[in-house]
C-alpha positions as CSV (number, residue, x, y, z in Angstrom):
1,A,-13.0,13.6,19.4
2,I,-11.3,10.3,18.8
3,E,-9.0,10.9,21.8
4,Q,-12.0,10.2,24.0
5,Y,-11.7,6.5,23.2
6,P,-8.7,4.8,24.9
7,W,-8.5,2.0,22.3
8,I,-8.0,4.6,19.6
9,S,-5.5,6.7,21.6
10,L,-3.4,3.7,22.6
11,A,-3.4,2.3,19.0
12,R,-2.5,5.7,17.6
13,S,0.4,6.2,20.0
14,M,1.8,2.8,19.3
15,L,1.6,3.2,15.5
16,V,2.9,6.7,15.5
17,G,5.9,5.6,17.6
18,L,6.6,2.8,15.1
19,N,6.2,5.2,12.1
20,L,8.6,7.7,13.7
21,L,11.2,5.0,14.3
22,V,10.9,3.8,10.7
23,A,11.0,7.4,9.4
24,F,14.1,8.2,11.5
25,S,16.0,5.2,10.2
26,S,15.1,6.2,6.6
27,G,16.4,9.7,7.2
28,I,13.1,11.5,6.4
29,L,11.8,12.4,9.9
30,T,9.5,15.3,9.5
31,A,7.6,17.8,11.7
32,F,6.1,16.8,15.0
33,C,2.5,17.6,16.0
34,E,1.4,19.2,19.3
35,D,-0.4,16.1,20.5
36,V,0.2,13.1,18.2
37,C,1.6,13.1,14.7
38,D,-0.5,12.4,11.6
39,G,0.6,8.8,11.3
40,S,-1.1,8.1,8.0
41,S,0.7,11.0,6.2
42,L,4.0,10.0,7.7
43,L,3.5,6.4,6.7
44,Q,2.7,7.5,3.2
45,Q,6.1,9.3,3.0
46,V,7.9,6.2,4.2
47,Q,6.1,4.1,1.6
48,V,6.9,6.6,-1.2
49,A,10.5,6.9,-0.2
50,S,10.9,3.2,-0.1
51,G,9.1,2.6,-3.3
52,V,6.2,0.7,-1.7
53,A,3.5,3.1,-2.8
54,V,1.0,1.7,-5.3
55,G,1.3,3.0,-8.8
56,L,-1.3,5.1,-10.6
57,D,-4.0,3.7,-12.8
58,V,-2.6,4.0,-16.4
59,K,-6.0,4.9,-17.9
60,H,-5.5,8.6,-17.3
61,A,-1.7,8.7,-17.4
62,D,-1.9,11.7,-19.8
63,V,-4.0,13.6,-17.3
64,H,-1.6,13.0,-14.5
65,A,1.2,14.3,-16.6
66,R,-0.8,17.2,-18.1
67,F,-1.8,18.6,-14.7
68,S,1.7,18.1,-13.2
69,L,0.2,16.6,-10.0
70,P,2.4,17.3,-7.0
71,G,4.8,14.9,-5.4
72,P,4.9,13.6,-1.8
73,I,3.7,16.1,0.8
74,A,5.3,16.6,4.2
75,T,3.4,16.4,7.5
76,Q,2.5,19.6,9.3
77,E,0.5,20.5,12.4
78,T,-2.5,22.2,11.0
79,A,-5.1,20.2,9.0
80,G,-5.4,21.2,5.4
81,E,-2.4,23.6,5.2
82,L,0.1,21.1,3.7
83,S,0.0,21.6,0.0
84,P,-0.8,24.7,-2.1
85,S,-1.6,22.3,-5.0
86,C,-4.0,19.7,-3.5
87,S,-5.4,18.8,-0.2
88,L,-8.6,16.8,0.3
89,L,-10.9,16.3,3.3
90,T,-13.2,13.3,3.0
91,Y,-16.2,13.4,5.2
92,W,-18.2,10.3,5.7
93,A,-21.6,9.8,7.5
94,V,-21.2,6.2,8.8
95,G,-23.3,3.8,10.8
96,A,-22.4,0.7,12.8
97,E,-23.4,-2.0,10.3
98,N,-20.6,-4.3,9.3
99,R,-21.2,-3.8,5.6
100,S,-20.8,0.0,6.1
101,L,-17.6,-0.5,8.1
102,M,-16.0,-2.8,5.6
103,L,-16.9,-0.6,2.6
104,V,-15.7,2.6,4.2
105,R,-12.5,1.0,5.2
106,K,-12.0,-0.4,1.7
107,N,-12.6,3.1,0.2
108,I,-10.2,4.8,2.6
109,D,-7.4,2.3,2.0
110,Y,-7.9,2.8,-1.8
111,L,-8.1,6.6,-1.3
112,R,-4.7,6.6,0.4
113,R,-3.0,4.3,-2.1
114,S,-4.3,6.1,-5.2
115,L,-3.6,9.7,-3.9
116,A,-0.3,9.0,-2.2
117,G,2.2,11.5,-3.5
118,H,-0.6,13.5,-5.3
119,C,-2.9,15.0,-2.8
120,R,-2.9,15.4,1.0
121,V,-5.8,13.3,2.4
122,D,-7.5,13.7,5.8
123,V,-10.5,11.6,6.9
124,F,-13.4,12.7,9.0
125,L,-15.9,10.0,10.1
126,N,-19.2,11.1,11.7
127,H,-20.9,8.2,13.5
128,Y,-24.5,9.2,13.1
129,T,-26.3,6.2,14.8
130,Q,-27.0,5.8,18.5
131,E,-24.5,2.9,18.5
132,G,-21.7,5.5,17.8
133,L,-18.3,3.9,17.5
134,S,-19.7,0.4,18.4
135,G,-18.3,-2.1,15.9
136,W,-15.3,0.1,15.1
137,E,-13.3,-1.0,18.2
138,R,-11.8,-4.0,16.4
139,E,-10.5,-1.5,13.8
140,G,-8.6,0.4,16.5
141,A,-5.1,0.3,14.9
142,W,-6.4,1.0,11.5
143,Y,-8.7,3.8,12.8
144,A,-5.8,5.5,14.6
145,M,-3.7,5.3,11.5
146,N,-6.3,6.5,9.0
147,V,-8.9,8.7,10.7
148,Q,-7.8,12.2,11.6
149,F,-11.2,13.5,12.9
150,S,-14.3,11.9,14.2
151,A,-17.6,12.8,15.9
152,E,-20.8,11.3,17.0
153,Q,-23.6,13.6,15.8
154,E,-27.0,12.1,15.0
155,G,-28.8,13.4,11.9
156,Y,-28.5,13.3,8.2
157,K,-25.1,14.0,6.6
158,F,-25.4,17.8,6.0
159,Q,-26.9,18.4,9.4
160,T,-23.9,16.7,11.0
161,M,-21.5,18.6,8.7
162,Q,-23.0,21.9,9.9
163,K,-22.5,20.8,13.5
164,N,-19.0,19.6,12.8
165,W,-17.9,22.5,10.6
166,R,-14.7,24.2,11.5
167,A,-12.9,27.2,10.0
168,S,-9.8,25.0,9.1
169,W,-11.9,23.2,6.5
170,S,-11.4,26.3,4.3
171,N,-7.7,25.4,4.1
172,Y,-8.4,22.4,2.0
173,S,-8.6,22.4,-1.8
174,W,-11.7,20.2,-1.8
175,V,-14.1,18.6,0.7
176,W,-15.8,15.4,-0.4
177,A,-19.1,14.7,1.4
178,L,-19.7,10.9,1.1
179,D,-22.5,8.5,2.0
180,E,-21.4,5.2,3.5
181,D,-22.6,3.3,0.5
182,A,-20.3,5.0,-2.0
183,D,-17.8,2.8,-3.7
184,F,-15.0,4.5,-5.6
185,T,-12.4,1.6,-5.4
186,M,-12.3,1.4,-9.2
187,T,-12.2,5.1,-9.8
188,D,-9.1,7.0,-10.9
189,L,-9.2,9.6,-8.1
190,P,-6.2,11.7,-9.2
191,A,-7.9,12.1,-12.6
192,F,-11.3,12.9,-10.9
193,L,-9.7,15.8,-8.9
194,A,-7.8,17.0,-12.0
195,Y,-10.9,17.1,-14.2
196,A,-12.9,18.8,-11.4
197,S,-10.2,21.5,-11.1
198,E,-9.9,21.9,-14.9
199,S,-13.6,22.4,-15.2
200,K,-13.5,25.5,-12.9
201,A,-16.6,24.1,-11.1
202,L,-17.4,24.7,-7.5
203,L,-19.2,21.4,-7.0
204,A,-18.4,18.1,-8.7
205,I,-19.5,14.5,-8.7
206,P,-18.3,11.4,-10.5
207,A,-20.8,10.0,-12.9
208,F,-22.2,6.9,-11.2
209,T,-24.2,3.7,-11.6
210,Q,-26.4,2.2,-8.9
211,L,-26.9,-1.3,-7.6
212,G,-30.2,-2.9,-6.9
213,N,-32.3,-6.0,-7.2
214,T,-34.7,-4.7,-9.8
215,P,-34.5,-2.3,-12.7
216,E,-36.4,0.3,-10.6
217,E,-33.8,0.1,-7.8
218,R,-30.9,0.5,-10.3
219,E,-32.5,3.6,-11.9
220,L,-31.0,6.9,-11.0
221,I,-33.3,9.7,-9.8
222,Y,-31.4,12.2,-11.9
223,K,-30.2,10.4,-15.0
224,I,-28.0,13.3,-15.9
225,Q,-25.5,11.9,-13.5
226,A,-25.2,8.5,-15.3
227,P,-21.9,8.0,-17.2
228,H,-21.9,9.6,-20.7
229,K,-19.1,7.9,-22.5
230,P,-18.4,10.6,-25.2
231,C,-17.6,13.1,-22.4
232,L,-14.8,13.6,-20.0
233,Y,-17.0,15.9,-18.0
234,R,-20.2,17.9,-18.4
235,H,-21.4,21.2,-16.8
236,V,-24.9,20.5,-15.4
237,P,-27.6,22.5,-13.6
238,L,-27.9,20.0,-10.7
239,I,-26.0,17.3,-8.8
240,E,-27.3,15.2,-5.9
241,V,-26.4,15.3,-2.2
242,I,-25.2,11.7,-2.4
243,F,-21.4,12.3,-2.8
244,P,-20.6,15.8,-4.0
245,L,-17.1,17.3,-4.0
246,F,-17.1,20.9,-2.8
247,R,-14.8,23.8,-2.9
248,P,-14.8,24.9,0.8
249,A,-16.3,28.3,0.0
250,V,-19.5,26.5,-1.1
251,L,-19.8,24.7,2.2
252,D,-19.1,27.9,4.1
253,L,-22.0,29.4,2.0
254,I,-24.4,26.5,2.6
255,L,-23.5,25.5,6.2
256,V,-22.7,28.9,7.7
257,K,-23.9,31.8,5.8
258,C,-27.2,30.5,4.4
259,P,-29.9,31.1,7.0
260,N,-32.1,28.1,6.1
261,C,-30.3,25.8,3.7
262,I,-30.0,23.0,6.3
263,G,-33.4,22.0,7.6
264,K,-34.4,19.8,10.5
265,N,-35.9,16.9,8.6
266,T,-34.6,16.1,5.1
267,T,-32.2,17.5,2.4
268,W,-34.9,17.5,-0.2
269,G,-34.5,20.6,-2.4
270,L,-31.0,21.5,-1.4
271,N,-29.5,20.0,-4.5
272,K,-32.1,22.0,-6.6
273,I,-30.6,25.3,-5.6
274,W,-26.9,24.9,-4.6
275,C,-25.5,25.1,-8.2
276,G,-27.3,28.4,-9.0
277,Y,-26.8,29.8,-5.5
278,A,-23.0,29.0,-5.5
279,A,-22.6,30.5,-9.0
280,H,-24.4,33.7,-8.0
281,E,-22.5,34.2,-4.8
282,L,-19.0,32.9,-5.8
283,L,-18.5,33.2,-9.5
284,E,-17.8,36.4,-11.6
285,G,-19.3,38.0,-14.7
286,E,-21.7,36.1,-16.9
287,A,-21.0,32.8,-15.0
288,K,-22.9,34.2,-12.0
289,K,-26.1,33.8,-14.0
290,H,-25.7,30.1,-14.8
291,G,-25.8,27.4,-12.2
292,S,-24.4,24.9,-14.6
293,R,-21.1,26.8,-14.5
294,A,-20.7,25.9,-10.9
295,C,-21.5,22.2,-11.1
296,V,-19.9,19.3,-13.1
297,V,-20.4,15.6,-13.6
298,V,-17.1,13.9,-14.3
299,D,-17.8,11.1,-16.8
300,A,-14.2,9.9,-17.2
301,T,-14.0,8.7,-13.6
302,P,-17.2,6.8,-12.8
303,M,-18.0,5.2,-9.4
304,V,-20.8,3.1,-7.9
305,H,-23.7,3.7,-5.5
306,V,-24.0,0.4,-3.7
307,N,-27.4,1.5,-2.4
308,F,-27.6,0.3,1.2
309,K,-30.9,2.3,1.7
310,T,-29.9,3.2,5.3
311,I,-32.5,5.9,5.7
312,K,-35.3,3.6,6.8
313,E,-37.9,6.4,6.8
314,K,-37.2,7.1,3.2
315,Y,-37.1,3.5,1.8
316,D,-39.6,1.8,4.0
317,H,-42.9,1.1,2.2
318,R,-44.6,2.9,5.1
319,A,-42.7,6.1,4.4
320,H,-45.9,7.9,3.5
321,K,-47.4,6.9,6.8
322,S,-44.3,7.9,8.8
323,G,-44.6,11.4,7.4
324,Y,-41.1,11.4,5.8
325,T,-42.4,12.1,2.3
326,D,-44.6,14.9,3.5
327,M,-41.6,16.5,5.3
328,G,-39.5,16.1,2.2
329,L,-42.0,17.7,0.0
330,A,-42.4,20.6,2.5
331,D,-38.6,21.1,2.5
332,M,-38.7,21.1,-1.3
333,D,-41.4,23.7,-1.4
334,R,-39.5,25.8,1.1
335,F,-36.5,25.9,-1.3
336,R,-38.7,26.6,-4.3
337,Q,-40.2,29.6,-2.5
338,N,-37.1,31.0,-0.8
339,Y,-34.7,30.5,-3.7
340,A,-36.9,30.7,-6.8
341,Q,-34.2,32.3,-9.0
342,F,-31.9,29.3,-8.4
343,F,-34.4,26.4,-8.1
344,V,-34.1,23.8,-10.8
345,P,-37.6,22.2,-11.5
346,G,-38.1,18.6,-12.4
347,H,-35.4,16.2,-13.5
348,P,-33.1,17.9,-16.0
349,E,-31.5,15.6,-18.5
350,T,-29.6,18.1,-20.7
351,A,-26.1,19.2,-19.8
352,A,-24.8,22.7,-20.7
353,D,-21.8,21.2,-22.5
354,C,-19.7,18.1,-23.0
355,I,-16.0,18.2,-22.9
356,R,-15.2,15.4,-25.2
357,V,-12.5,12.7,-25.1
358,S,-11.6,13.5,-28.7
359,N,-10.5,17.0,-27.6
360,Y,-7.6,15.4,-25.8
361,V,-6.4,12.9,-28.5
362,G,-3.0,13.8,-29.8
């Protein structure tokens, strides 16, 4: 927990005290927490009340109006229980490299600005390297203000999510599992959440492009996730583990109830079954038979995979010698055998449908 680190606790206490003073003078003092208040949420209220909050991207202004996204949300004690309309837990797997620190901070700052007054946001950072919180100390004041939960669990992202899972996550509308090299600072996040909700999907991902020094590095493994301009969103049979957005029931299914979805070595194969598995277990009627009803790519709100290649075993040219590839293929085969009815072979390039932009004109 972040309270284990004096530099975070001290910074949080000072910032919360300042926020409470400002809020009191503004006449909008809200609920207290048992230990420390959620300074970030309280500060958002102060900003909204004083007209400081950044305005929405006008590209999807019609979407914001059409979905009647909610106004400012009050602070309460229990994570995820604030708004019946929208609450979001963002979960990052983060290392100690400066480039990761700077990009994650940039994303979180943008996240809070763009969703202020529209969706309650909580942040969970899992520091997965042996360095732990090293490097983040200089961000003490910012960290205390913006990070509600943290842990130091080694392993890949979904391994650490399984270790850090708590029942209160089910109180959120959505949980967004992010790699540290995701960049959504040009993405209309209110619209992304609105389209994901409208689609009735259980898992969603923004369409994305990928950075790299060569055409090969910029090429997506699953091209079905590349932006498709004619569409607002598409129901698809598969989305990657890179930065999926989940309904909490799906995470409960994968992290808690599934006996062998989270392996010891890699995530290979998990994305091949979770759309069909989630549809079968959580949807009703005919939709239970079609994994593509559970998963959606949102084309209208694209983002960027900066492609840090932080999994050295995967990207090192000696990956075959290290055994990483063999372990990944073994995990893939395990999913193919154990979940044959849900397993999506190959690299699908055809979506089940395309909700077109023209459908919303006029």
